[in-house]
Each structure stands twice: as C-alpha cells, then as structure tokens.
Residue frames as qw, qx, qy, qz and C-alpha x, y, z in Angstrom:
[[0.454, -0.007, 0.099, 0.885, -60.77, 69.66, 6.75],
 [0.079, 0.725, 0.352, -0.587, -62.02, 73.31, 7.24],
 [0.518, 0.798, 0.288, 0.108, -63.06, 75.64, 4.38],
 [0.086, -0.946, 0.274, 0.150, -60.19, 77.88, 5.27],
 [0.551, -0.392, 0.685, 0.271, -57.67, 75.00, 4.86],
 [0.642, 0.429, 0.605, 0.193, -59.13, 74.10, 1.55],
 [0.311, 0.947, 0.082, 0.023, -58.98, 77.61, 0.23],
 [0.287, -0.827, 0.457, 0.157, -55.43, 77.93, 1.47],
 [0.676, -0.081, 0.687, 0.253, -54.48, 74.65, -0.29],
 [0.551, 0.709, 0.430, 0.095, -56.04, 75.87, -3.54],
 [0.170, 0.972, -0.162, -0.025, -54.14, 79.16, -3.50],
 [0.428, -0.623, 0.607, 0.246, -50.83, 77.43, -2.70],
 [0.687, 0.194, 0.643, 0.277, -51.33, 75.01, -5.69],
 [0.452, 0.854, 0.230, 0.117, -52.12, 77.96, -7.99],
 [0.106, -0.941, 0.304, 0.107, -49.15, 79.90, -6.80],
 [0.566, -0.408, 0.664, 0.270, -46.73, 76.98, -7.25],
 [0.651, 0.339, 0.604, 0.312, -47.89, 76.04, -10.76],
 [0.260, 0.960, 0.089, -0.060, -47.52, 79.64, -11.73],
 [0.313, -0.770, 0.492, 0.258, -43.97, 79.40, -11.04],
 [0.160, 0.410, -0.840, -0.317, -43.33, 76.20, -13.07],
 [0.829, -0.035, -0.411, -0.377, -44.88, 72.92, -14.11],
 [0.170, -0.415, 0.804, -0.391, -44.69, 70.43, -11.09],
 [0.483, -0.114, -0.859, -0.129, -45.63, 66.83, -10.35],
 [0.660, -0.632, -0.285, -0.287, -47.96, 65.83, -7.57],
 [0.815, -0.287, -0.249, 0.437, -44.83, 64.88, -5.54],
 [0.372, 0.333, -0.055, 0.865, -43.25, 68.28, -6.30],
 [0.328, -0.630, -0.208, -0.672, -46.20, 70.15, -5.02],
 [0.804, -0.533, -0.262, -0.038, -46.25, 68.08, -1.83],
 [0.725, -0.056, -0.187, 0.661, -42.51, 68.58, -1.35],
 [0.138, 0.427, -0.003, 0.894, -42.91, 72.40, -1.62],
 [0.538, -0.655, -0.142, -0.511, -45.69, 72.42, 0.93],
 [0.874, -0.338, -0.282, 0.205, -43.61, 70.26, 3.19],
 [0.506, 0.267, -0.209, 0.793, -40.94, 72.91, 3.36],
 [0.185, -0.528, 0.020, -0.828, -43.33, 75.40, 4.81],
 [0.128, 0.007, -0.826, 0.549, -43.82, 74.95, 8.56],
 [0.470, 0.140, 0.241, -0.837, -47.29, 76.57, 8.44],
 [0.682, 0.185, -0.477, -0.523, -48.43, 74.17, 5.83],
 [0.461, 0.031, -0.874, 0.149, -47.33, 71.17, 7.97],
 [0.093, 0.106, 0.650, -0.746, -49.09, 72.59, 11.10],
 [0.557, 0.228, 0.011, -0.799, -52.19, 73.16, 8.99],
 [0.526, 0.050, 0.849, 0.016, -52.00, 69.51, 7.74],
 [0.491, 0.649, -0.086, -0.575, -52.36, 70.57, 4.10],
 [0.048, 0.376, -0.872, -0.309, -50.53, 67.68, 2.65],
 [0.762, 0.194, 0.177, -0.592, -53.02, 65.46, 0.75],
 [0.674, 0.015, 0.721, 0.159, -53.45, 62.31, -1.04],
 [0.098, -0.074, 0.621, 0.774, -53.25, 62.22, -4.93],
 [0.006, -0.579, -0.778, -0.245, -57.15, 61.71, -5.04],
 [0.166, -0.806, -0.332, 0.462, -57.64, 64.80, -2.95],
 [0.256, -0.430, 0.353, 0.791, -55.10, 66.62, -5.15],
 [0.072, 0.261, 0.774, 0.572, -57.19, 65.64, -8.35],
 [0.126, -0.742, -0.657, 0.034, -60.40, 66.84, -6.65],
 [0.271, -0.664, -0.055, 0.695, -58.50, 70.18, -5.87],
 [0.186, -0.124, 0.520, 0.824, -57.69, 70.72, -9.49],
 [0.031, -0.511, -0.764, -0.392, -61.38, 70.19, -10.46],
 [0.193, -0.832, -0.472, 0.219, -62.51, 72.67, -7.80],
 [0.280, -0.473, 0.168, 0.818, -59.82, 75.25, -8.84],
 [0.121, 0.153, 0.651, 0.733, -61.18, 75.12, -12.37],
 [0.151, -0.660, -0.710, -0.193, -64.80, 75.48, -11.23],
 [0.314, -0.808, -0.332, 0.371, -64.28, 78.21, -8.60],
 [0.284, -0.683, 0.194, 0.644, -61.35, 80.20, -10.06],
 [0.664, 0.722, 0.075, -0.180, -61.72, 79.50, -13.77],
 [0.027, 0.740, -0.656, -0.145, -58.14, 78.28, -13.90],
 [0.967, 0.171, -0.114, -0.148, -57.59, 75.06, -15.99],
 [0.254, -0.634, 0.729, 0.049, -54.69, 72.88, -14.86],
 [0.901, 0.314, -0.212, -0.211, -53.60, 70.01, -17.09],
 [0.724, -0.444, 0.506, 0.148, -51.09, 67.13, -16.72],
 [0.463, 0.634, -0.566, -0.252, -48.25, 66.48, -19.33],
 [0.971, -0.161, 0.127, -0.122, -48.46, 62.71, -19.26],
 [0.776, 0.425, -0.348, 0.309, -44.89, 62.30, -20.68],
 [0.261, 0.444, -0.511, 0.688, -43.39, 64.10, -17.59],
 [0.471, -0.553, -0.675, 0.127, -46.37, 63.62, -15.06],
 [0.234, -0.210, -0.265, 0.912, -46.12, 67.30, -14.37],
 [0.097, 0.785, 0.606, -0.083, -49.09, 69.62, -13.96],
 [0.244, -0.041, 0.104, 0.963, -49.21, 73.14, -15.49],
 [0.266, 0.593, 0.365, -0.667, -51.75, 75.99, -15.87],
 [0.389, 0.321, 0.714, 0.486, -53.43, 75.65, -19.18],
 [0.030, -0.696, -0.354, -0.624, -55.87, 78.55, -18.99],
 [0.382, -0.374, -0.488, 0.690, -55.53, 81.32, -16.52],
 [0.048, -0.525, -0.326, -0.785, -58.31, 83.86, -16.85],
 [0.370, -0.462, -0.640, 0.490, -58.70, 84.51, -13.20],
 [0.022, 0.850, 0.301, 0.432, -60.79, 87.66, -12.72],
 [0.152, 0.577, -0.315, 0.738, -59.51, 90.72, -11.01],
 [0.604, -0.538, 0.141, -0.571, -61.84, 90.26, -7.92],
 [0.978, -0.137, -0.155, -0.015, -60.82, 86.66, -7.59],
 [0.665, 0.325, -0.313, 0.595, -57.09, 87.48, -7.70],
 [0.115, -0.594, 0.303, -0.736, -57.61, 90.33, -5.11],
 [0.832, -0.432, 0.021, -0.349, -59.47, 87.86, -2.86],
 [0.935, 0.008, -0.213, 0.282, -56.56, 85.45, -3.12],
 [0.403, 0.494, -0.323, 0.699, -53.98, 88.16, -2.44],
 [0.416, -0.570, 0.193, -0.682, -55.97, 89.42, 0.54],
 [0.937, -0.308, -0.081, -0.145, -56.25, 85.89, 1.92],
 [0.789, 0.199, -0.297, 0.499, -52.42, 85.46, 1.58],
 [0.033, 0.586, -0.272, 0.763, -52.00, 88.76, 3.46],
 [0.698, -0.517, 0.096, -0.486, -54.35, 87.63, 6.29],
 [0.970, -0.109, -0.176, 0.126, -52.48, 84.37, 6.56],
 [0.569, 0.385, -0.321, 0.652, -49.15, 86.19, 6.70],
 [0.307, -0.614, 0.250, -0.682, -50.53, 88.48, 9.56],
 [0.903, -0.354, -0.002, -0.242, -51.57, 85.32, 11.44],
 [0.880, 0.177, -0.239, 0.371, -48.04, 83.80, 10.86],
 [0.257, 0.566, -0.309, 0.720, -46.31, 86.91, 12.08],
 [0.560, -0.573, 0.193, -0.566, -48.29, 86.87, 15.29],
 [0.981, -0.188, 0.001, -0.050, -47.56, 83.11, 15.79],
 [0.899, 0.054, -0.009, 0.434, -43.93, 82.83, 14.73],
 [0.558, -0.129, -0.005, 0.820, -42.52, 86.27, 15.22],
 [0.141, 0.872, 0.273, -0.380, -42.74, 89.98, 14.21],
 [0.436, -0.167, 0.512, 0.721, -41.15, 90.13, 10.84],
 [0.228, 0.625, 0.611, 0.429, -44.17, 91.63, 9.00],
 [0.175, -0.441, -0.164, 0.865, -43.90, 95.46, 8.78],
 [0.260, 0.752, 0.585, 0.155, -46.65, 97.51, 7.56],
 [0.227, 0.331, 0.082, 0.912, -46.47, 101.01, 6.00],
 [0.026, -0.446, -0.580, 0.681, -47.86, 103.51, 8.61],
 [0.146, -0.233, -0.411, -0.869, -51.04, 105.18, 7.09],
 [0.451, 0.025, 0.354, -0.819, -54.52, 106.13, 8.07],
 [0.487, 0.239, 0.831, -0.123, -57.42, 103.78, 7.70],
 [0.010, -0.043, 0.574, 0.818, -58.88, 103.72, 4.23],
 [0.511, 0.143, 0.080, -0.844, -62.46, 103.61, 4.94],
 [0.321, 0.091, -0.876, -0.349, -62.97, 100.06, 3.77],
 [0.081, 0.253, 0.870, -0.415, -65.57, 99.36, 6.45],
 [0.436, 0.433, 0.085, -0.784, -67.91, 101.44, 4.32],
 [0.140, 0.232, -0.779, -0.566, -67.49, 99.11, 1.38],
 [0.038, 0.298, 0.954, 0.002, -70.22, 96.52, 2.18],
 [0.176, 0.645, 0.508, -0.544, -72.87, 99.17, 3.06],
 [0.214, 0.610, -0.215, -0.731, -72.18, 101.25, 0.00],
 [0.060, 0.084, -0.903, -0.416, -72.10, 98.14, -2.30],
 [0.103, 0.437, 0.870, -0.206, -75.57, 97.19, -0.82],
 [0.172, 0.667, 0.223, -0.690, -76.88, 100.71, -1.37],
 [0.170, 0.463, -0.532, -0.688, -75.67, 100.80, -4.97],
 [0.059, -0.027, -0.944, -0.323, -77.07, 97.44, -5.87],
 [0.011, -0.583, -0.797, 0.158, -80.53, 98.20, -4.30],
 [0.108, 0.564, 0.315, 0.755, -80.70, 101.79, -5.57],
 [0.471, -0.751, -0.424, 0.186, -80.76, 103.36, -2.07],
 [0.198, 0.833, -0.166, 0.490, -79.59, 106.86, -1.39],
 [0.715, -0.304, -0.391, 0.494, -77.00, 107.32, 1.33],
 [0.068, -0.942, 0.046, -0.327, -76.16, 110.31, 3.51],
 [0.807, -0.185, -0.200, 0.524, -72.84, 111.14, 5.19],
 [0.172, -0.944, 0.093, 0.267, -70.56, 113.80, 6.51],
 [0.828, 0.371, 0.042, 0.418, -67.66, 114.47, 4.14],
 [0.473, -0.759, 0.133, 0.428, -64.28, 115.86, 5.16],
 [0.604, 0.791, -0.093, 0.019, -62.59, 117.54, 2.23],
 [0.851, 0.051, -0.021, 0.523, -58.83, 116.90, 1.45],
 [0.443, 0.421, -0.007, 0.791, -57.85, 120.51, 0.79],
 [0.175, -0.517, 0.279, -0.790, -59.34, 122.28, 3.76],
 [0.021, 0.002, -0.861, 0.508, -60.98, 121.48, 7.14],
 [0.527, -0.009, -0.024, -0.849, -64.52, 122.05, 6.06],
 [0.209, 0.136, 0.961, -0.121, -67.19, 119.40, 6.61],
 [0.458, 0.077, -0.306, -0.831, -70.29, 119.05, 4.32],
 [0.565, 0.134, 0.732, -0.357, -73.42, 116.94, 4.72],
 [0.280, 0.254, -0.658, -0.651, -74.05, 115.00, 1.55],
 [0.724, 0.216, 0.574, -0.316, -76.89, 112.84, 0.14],
 [0.196, 0.487, -0.675, -0.519, -75.95, 110.93, -2.94],
 [0.937, 0.183, 0.105, -0.280, -77.12, 108.10, -5.17],
 [0.446, -0.513, 0.700, 0.220, -74.23, 105.57, -5.12],
 [0.710, 0.565, -0.262, -0.329, -73.19, 104.15, -8.52],
 [0.885, 0.234, -0.329, 0.233, -69.91, 102.31, -8.08],
 [0.563, -0.766, 0.259, 0.169, -66.81, 101.87, -5.98],
 [0.711, 0.632, -0.196, 0.237, -63.37, 102.36, -7.46],
 [0.747, -0.534, 0.083, 0.387, -60.01, 101.73, -6.24],
 [0.480, 0.795, -0.090, 0.360, -57.21, 104.22, -7.21],
 [0.380, 0.568, -0.470, 0.559, -53.71, 104.43, -5.81],
 [0.382, -0.070, -0.798, 0.460, -54.32, 102.55, -2.63],
 [0.234, 0.157, 0.465, -0.839, -57.53, 104.33, -1.84],
 [0.094, 0.435, 0.877, 0.180, -61.16, 103.47, -2.37],
 [0.133, 0.106, -0.058, -0.984, -63.65, 106.00, -3.86],
 [0.347, 0.511, 0.747, -0.244, -67.39, 106.20, -4.02],
 [0.025, 0.105, 0.528, 0.842, -68.69, 107.20, -7.56],
 [0.031, 0.593, 0.770, -0.233, -72.18, 108.82, -6.94],
 [0.034, 0.581, 0.376, 0.721, -74.63, 111.38, -8.16],
 [0.105, -0.146, -0.486, 0.855, -74.98, 114.30, -5.63],
 [0.036, 0.670, 0.740, 0.046, -78.66, 115.00, -5.08],
 [0.133, -0.717, -0.167, 0.663, -77.90, 118.68, -4.45],
 [0.183, 0.644, -0.338, -0.662, -76.81, 119.38, -8.13],
 [0.910, 0.240, 0.309, -0.139, -77.17, 116.02, -9.89],
 [0.327, 0.780, -0.532, -0.021, -73.54, 116.02, -10.73],
 [0.975, -0.072, -0.183, 0.100, -71.61, 112.73, -10.63],
 [0.074, -0.864, 0.425, -0.260, -68.80, 113.05, -8.15],
 [0.744, 0.094, -0.607, 0.261, -66.02, 110.96, -6.53],
 [0.486, -0.761, 0.208, -0.377, -65.73, 110.65, -2.71],
 [0.384, 0.402, -0.781, 0.283, -62.88, 109.16, -0.81],
 [0.710, -0.438, -0.528, -0.159, -64.03, 106.58, 1.61],
 [0.575, -0.172, -0.483, 0.637, -61.56, 107.53, 4.18],
 [0.021, -0.091, 0.110, -0.990, -63.15, 111.04, 4.35],
 [0.497, -0.399, -0.478, -0.604, -66.65, 109.72, 4.88],
 [0.020, 0.037, -0.777, 0.628, -68.11, 109.81, 8.44],
 [0.406, 0.244, 0.541, -0.695, -71.48, 108.88, 9.85],
 [0.238, 0.076, -0.718, -0.650, -72.65, 106.95, 6.88],
 [0.489, 0.204, 0.624, -0.575, -76.33, 106.21, 6.77],
 [0.001, -0.124, -0.848, -0.515, -78.11, 104.06, 4.24],
 [0.388, 0.149, 0.226, -0.881, -81.59, 105.62, 3.75],
 [0.490, 0.334, 0.798, -0.108, -84.82, 104.00, 2.62],
 [0.378, 0.734, -0.010, -0.565, -85.11, 106.57, -0.27],
 [0.732, 0.199, 0.579, 0.298, -85.04, 104.69, -3.63],
 [0.152, 0.706, -0.263, -0.640, -83.74, 106.18, -6.86],
 [0.853, 0.493, 0.079, -0.155, -83.96, 105.11, -10.49],
 [0.824, -0.096, 0.303, 0.468, -81.00, 103.42, -12.02],
 [0.013, 0.871, -0.192, -0.451, -78.43, 105.91, -13.35],
 [0.849, 0.488, 0.088, 0.180, -77.12, 105.44, -16.90],
 [0.001, -0.885, 0.464, -0.034, -73.45, 105.82, -16.11],
 [0.953, 0.176, -0.207, 0.133, -70.90, 103.19, -17.25],
 [0.448, -0.848, 0.264, 0.106, -68.17, 103.67, -14.61],
 [0.768, -0.220, 0.451, 0.399, -65.64, 101.31, -16.13],
 [0.548, 0.579, 0.370, 0.477, -65.91, 102.84, -19.57],
 [0.022, -0.985, -0.021, -0.172, -65.69, 106.44, -18.17],
 [0.466, -0.816, 0.336, 0.061, -62.50, 105.55, -16.24],
 [0.940, 0.086, 0.219, 0.249, -60.73, 103.01, -18.45],
 [0.601, 0.586, 0.027, 0.543, -58.63, 105.74, -20.11],
 [0.259, -0.888, 0.120, -0.360, -57.94, 107.58, -16.98],
 [0.580, 0.153, -0.630, 0.493, -55.15, 107.31, -14.48],
 [0.039, -0.036, -0.587, 0.808, -56.24, 107.45, -10.86],
 [0.095, 0.554, 0.776, -0.286, -59.54, 108.95, -9.99],
 [0.128, 0.512, -0.041, -0.848, -59.72, 112.24, -11.99],
 [0.294, 0.330, 0.810, 0.385, -62.29, 112.08, -14.63],
 [0.127, 0.827, 0.546, -0.039, -64.72, 114.26, -16.54],
 [0.196, -0.681, 0.139, 0.691, -62.09, 116.80, -17.54],
 [0.493, 0.753, -0.136, -0.414, -61.39, 118.36, -21.02],
 [0.064, -0.526, 0.792, 0.303, -58.48, 115.90, -21.81],
 [0.876, 0.292, -0.149, -0.354, -59.07, 113.43, -24.47],
 [0.843, -0.322, 0.395, 0.171, -57.18, 110.17, -24.42],
 [0.479, 0.792, -0.357, -0.129, -54.05, 110.27, -26.52],
 [0.924, 0.173, -0.225, 0.256, -51.04, 108.19, -27.35],
 [0.279, -0.891, 0.344, -0.102, -48.26, 108.76, -24.72],
 [0.861, 0.259, -0.326, 0.292, -44.79, 107.45, -25.06],
 [0.481, -0.830, 0.265, -0.103, -42.60, 107.40, -21.91],
 [0.726, 0.395, -0.493, 0.270, -38.91, 106.48, -21.70],
 [0.709, -0.683, 0.143, -0.096, -37.43, 105.15, -18.50],
 [0.033, -0.640, 0.766, -0.048, -33.92, 104.33, -17.36],
 [0.604, 0.103, -0.767, -0.190, -33.40, 100.53, -17.68],
 [0.146, 0.002, -0.828, 0.542, -33.48, 100.15, -13.92],
 [0.368, 0.220, 0.344, -0.835, -36.80, 102.10, -13.50],
 [0.544, 0.214, -0.512, -0.630, -38.16, 100.56, -16.67],
 [0.390, 0.007, -0.920, 0.029, -37.85, 96.95, -15.40],
 [0.034, 0.228, 0.734, -0.639, -39.85, 97.98, -12.29],
 [0.483, 0.310, 0.091, -0.814, -42.59, 99.64, -14.33],
 [0.485, 0.157, -0.761, -0.401, -42.66, 96.59, -16.71],
 [0.276, -0.124, -0.923, 0.238, -43.45, 94.40, -13.69],
 [0.000, -0.576, -0.638, 0.511, -45.97, 96.86, -12.23],
 [0.247, 0.427, 0.457, 0.740, -47.57, 98.75, -15.19],
 [0.025, 0.121, 0.235, -0.964, -48.75, 102.32, -14.68],
 [0.585, 0.295, 0.084, -0.751, -51.96, 101.64, -16.76],
 [0.786, 0.148, 0.597, -0.069, -53.72, 98.62, -18.37],
 [0.674, 0.733, 0.064, -0.067, -52.90, 100.07, -21.81],
 [0.235, -0.780, 0.526, 0.243, -49.14, 99.94, -21.22],
 [0.919, 0.372, 0.079, 0.102, -47.21, 98.31, -24.09],
 [0.564, -0.527, 0.406, 0.490, -43.39, 97.77, -24.34],
 [0.636, 0.770, 0.026, -0.050, -42.02, 99.29, -27.54],
 [0.507, 0.689, -0.436, 0.280, -38.34, 99.59, -26.89],
 [0.811, -0.569, 0.135, -0.005, -35.96, 97.70, -24.48],
 [0.729, 0.488, -0.274, 0.395, -32.13, 98.11, -24.53],
 [0.639, -0.196, -0.376, 0.642, -29.13, 99.05, -22.44],
 [0.160, 0.200, -0.020, 0.967, -29.96, 102.68, -22.76],
 [0.397, -0.035, 0.109, -0.911, -33.72, 102.90, -22.21],
 [0.065, 0.336, 0.939, 0.035, -37.03, 101.10, -21.84],
 [0.255, 0.027, -0.159, -0.953, -39.95, 102.80, -23.58],
 [0.162, 0.395, 0.892, -0.149, -43.66, 102.11, -23.16],
 [0.193, -0.223, -0.348, -0.890, -46.63, 103.51, -24.98],
 [0.116, 0.351, 0.738, -0.565, -50.10, 104.32, -23.37],
 [0.127, -0.485, -0.495, -0.709, -53.51, 105.36, -24.50],
 [0.390, -0.462, -0.589, 0.536, -54.44, 107.60, -21.71],
 [0.024, -0.930, -0.210, -0.302, -55.85, 110.98, -20.60],
 [0.579, 0.218, -0.350, 0.703, -53.00, 113.12, -19.54],
 [0.414, -0.821, -0.287, -0.267, -54.79, 114.38, -16.46],
 [0.160, -0.819, 0.389, -0.390, -53.25, 116.21, -13.50],
 [0.801, -0.424, 0.408, -0.108, -52.73, 112.92, -11.43],
 [0.919, 0.280, 0.086, 0.264, -50.96, 111.29, -14.42],
 [0.361, 0.790, -0.250, 0.428, -48.62, 114.20, -14.72],
 [0.471, -0.727, 0.396, -0.306, -47.89, 114.01, -10.97],
 [0.962, -0.086, 0.255, 0.036, -47.03, 110.33, -11.49],
 [0.719, 0.585, -0.047, 0.372, -44.60, 111.25, -14.18],
 [0.022, 0.842, -0.319, 0.434, -42.98, 113.86, -12.04],
 [0.766, -0.561, 0.251, -0.190, -42.54, 111.34, -9.17],
 [0.948, 0.077, 0.109, 0.288, -39.98, 109.44, -11.17],
 [0.300, -0.822, 0.230, 0.425, -37.68, 112.55, -11.34],
 [0.173, 0.684, -0.569, -0.422, -34.73, 112.03, -13.72],
 [0.403, -0.076, 0.906, 0.107, -35.54, 108.34, -14.34],
 [0.454, 0.552, 0.699, 0.004, -38.17, 109.33, -16.83],
 [0.015, -0.301, 0.282, 0.911, -38.69, 111.38, -20.09],
 [0.585, 0.568, 0.453, -0.360, -41.86, 112.17, -21.96],
 [0.375, -0.058, 0.646, 0.662, -41.11, 111.33, -25.61],
 [0.204, -0.227, -0.438, -0.846, -44.61, 112.31, -27.00],
 [0.333, 0.804, 0.336, 0.359, -47.10, 114.11, -27.32],
 [0.361, 0.378, -0.120, 0.844, -45.45, 117.38, -27.40],
 [0.399, -0.682, -0.118, -0.602, -48.37, 119.06, -25.38],
 [0.848, -0.503, -0.153, 0.071, -47.63, 116.61, -22.35],
 [0.744, 0.033, -0.157, 0.648, -43.90, 117.28, -22.62],
 [0.109, 0.544, -0.006, 0.832, -44.48, 120.90, -22.55],
 [0.614, -0.658, -0.163, -0.404, -46.77, 120.60, -19.47],
 [0.880, -0.318, -0.170, 0.309, -44.09, 118.54, -17.64],
 [0.496, 0.276, -0.115, 0.815, -41.36, 121.12, -18.46],
 [0.252, -0.666, -0.080, -0.698, -43.71, 123.87, -16.97],
 [0.790, -0.584, -0.125, -0.137, -44.14, 121.85, -13.77],
 [0.826, -0.080, -0.157, 0.536, -40.43, 121.21, -13.44],
 [0.249, 0.482, -0.074, 0.837, -39.70, 124.97, -13.87],
 [0.475, -0.691, -0.043, -0.543, -42.22, 125.77, -11.12],
 [0.904, -0.345, -0.185, 0.170, -40.54, 123.13, -8.94],
 [0.641, 0.121, -0.155, 0.742, -37.12, 124.67, -9.41],
 [0.083, -0.655, -0.039, -0.750, -38.70, 128.17, -8.75],
 [0.718, -0.650, -0.198, -0.150, -39.63, 126.95, -5.18],
 [0.818, -0.338, -0.052, 0.463, -35.85, 126.73, -4.43],
 [0.429, 0.440, 0.044, 0.787, -34.62, 130.04, -5.89]]
C-alpha cells in the first residue's frame, strides 16, 4: 500500500473519531460508503487498524483508546499541532480536487489571484540558514515597484494571505511583505547574524498583519446577533476569544487584542450584526468610521 493511501486512511480515521466513538466495524462501514475509499482499497484488517492507531499517536500526537465495554474507539488526547492540522486539511483539499476531476465538476473555487505560496520553501530555507534575499516588491496602494534586500525572520499567514516578516537592510526596520507582491525572488549567499525578534510573541495580541503600532492590547467585548454569533463561535476572530453571554438576544465574546486598523475593519464588515460593548475608545472609533461611511452617500 502506498504512502499516500496510508496517510489518507490515517486522516479518515481521525476525522471519523472526532465525530463520535466508533468500533472497528463502524469505521470500516463508514469507509465503505465512500466510493473513493473503495477504489483506493483503504478497507483494512483489524490488525492493520491497530497498527494505524499506533502510527497516528506517533506521527500526529493523537492518542486513540478503546472502551472495552462497548468496543468503541475514541480520541483520548488530541493535541495536534497547527502545522499538522493544516497539512491534513490541505491533503483533504488535494484529494477533493482529484475526486472533482475524476467524478465530476462539483468543486467550486473562489476566484482570486495566486497567493505567492511558491515562495514559501525558498524563504523558509533562507530564514533557517540566515541568508539575505532580494526581490522586486509591488506595493498594494500604488503601482510603484521597489527593489528590496532583506533579512528573512519568519513567515506568517493572515486573512488568507502569506507574509514575509523581515528586516530591511536599507533602514534596519522590521517590515511585512505580502508574498503575492514579491517578484523575481533571489536567495543570496550573504549571511546575517540571527535577529532577536520573537515573531509569535509580537503578533499574538494582534489581528491580521498590522503590528508595531501605538495600540496596546486591551480587553474588548463584542456583542453579536445570535445568528452571526454562532458563526463566530465556530470560527473565532482571534485565539483569545471567550464566550461570556449566549441567549436569544445576543452572543457576547471577550478578547484581549490590539484594536488596530485591520481589527476595526473586521468589526465594520459585520454591519448591523455586531456592537462594540467595550472599551469606550474602540466604540468611539467605530462610530467615527460609520459616520464617515454615511458621509460617502450624502
């Protein structure tokens, strides 16, 4: 059996046991429903299934136990790291694309420009080996092009885009560069000393990619309509999100976050489905933005 088939079987087992506890027979029955899994010949013996469970714990750090009274398996520990989860999601997407080509055309993608992800491997190599990189950068807000030479530090995803966090050799300032605006990337042989910059710590209290501003992280409380609140509960705006009120009138969440421009724009995108409860300073900023919006129609 190929490596791809083994990975696919592991991911299917994880997905099924996240839904509910299942016996070995239940798992095989679920796989048998899927035409693709039949064609891939992913149904296995119980011995292979047990080996799969051991491999899943070793590779994905997900512990699966069996309730002997019911003979059903369940996920006992699920501490899958973010990069492993993303890898599994991308594998599912690639498999869906393959199925769409084989069995029909029911997979519809959002139309958008390429995200520059072909730069990821090269930039990651450069950052890990402390190699400066050069590229042409096309700015978002105008049509100008600038030649940059930077010291790559980290790569960050924000709102469906990837960004390079790097120190610009021109002024020694740490900046963010959207990968889809980078052209003619070249990894040089020029080495640089490691830069003391903890990217995760710098961005953990931020929304999106804006950082290094004057805003300090504060407690923010947002009130959503029940319909929109349930959506936000399933897809949090920020890792600090905590549910504090849920009833027929509203759903409230608290956050510890910097109220930067991109966070305010996210709040405004919810229209009348959201209200800032606190702090007063953020409420005031949102009111000003709404008045400016209305002014555009007068």
